[in-house]
VEXNUDO-702173 format. One record per residue: residue in three letters; x, y, z of N, C-alpha, C in turn. Coordinates in steps of 0.02 Angstrom, whole numbers, plus 50000, padded with zeros to 5 digits. Example, Ala and Ser with C-alpha at 12.3 -4.5 7.8 and 13.67 -1.06 7.14 Angstrom:
Ala506604971650390506154977550390506604983550390Ser506424988850354506844994750357506455000250394
END
This chain:
Met501765026349298501555019449290500885018549325Ser500405015549291499745014649322499745008549368Ser499295008649415499235003049462498884997249428Leu498924991349458498584985449430497834986649427Thr497564989949477496844991449478496654995649418Glu497035000749404496895005049346496985001149280Thr497504997149277497654993349217497104988449199Phe496844984949249496354979649237495634981549254Lys495494988049264494824990249278494354988249221Gly493824984749237493334982649187493534976549148Thr494074973349167494314967449132493984961249160Thr493774956749116493474950549138494024945749160Met493834940649197494314935649220494644932049160Gly494264930849108494544927549049495094931749017Met494974938249012495474942648983496094943049028Leu495974943149093496534943349141496934936949136Lys496604931249132496944924749125497374924649062Thr497104927149007497464927348944498084931748950Tyr498004937548980498574942148989499124938849030Val498934935849086499434932749130499774926949095Gln499384922849059499674917149023500174919448970Gln500004924548933500444927148881501084930048912Tyr501014933548968501594936349002502064930749025Ile501784925649057502194920149082502524916449024Asp502144915048971502424911548913503014915548884His502924921948875503434926248846504054926448891Thr503954927348955504514927749003504884921149007Cys504524915649013504844909149018505224907448954Gln504944909148897505284907848833505944911548830Gln505954917748852506584921648852507104918448897Val506904916448957507364913349004507634906748976Trp507184902748947507384896348917507904897548863Glu507764902248817508224903548762508904906148787Gln508894910148839509514912848867509944907448896His509644902448927510024897248963510104890748924Leu509804890248866509824884048827510534881648811Pro510994885948790511674883448777511994880148839Glu511884883148897512164880248958511824873648975Ile511174873248967510794867048980511034861548933Glu511124863148869511354858248821512064855948837Arg512484860548858513174858848876513184854048936Ile512804855648987512784851449047512514844549030Phe511984844348990511674838048971512174833848931Ala512514836948883512984833348841513574830548883Lys513764834248932514334832248975514144826549022Gly513534826849050513364822149103512824817149086Ala512564817249026512024812749009512284805648998Ile511894800849019512054793849007511684791648944Pro512034789148895511694787048834511184781548848Val510594782148819510074777248829510184771148785Met510394772448725510524766948678511254767248656Lys511534761448646512244761148624512274759748551
END
């Protein structure tokens, strides 16, 4: 496995920003999708209806 220095050698800040943003988006999306059924269940059980 290469080090971060080797991986990003010659990379501009814009490219680095894009890489980090894509990584975070991908990771967060996976976590959200994995936990969505539980979140929906908790919300459905404990949510107070706004309109009757």
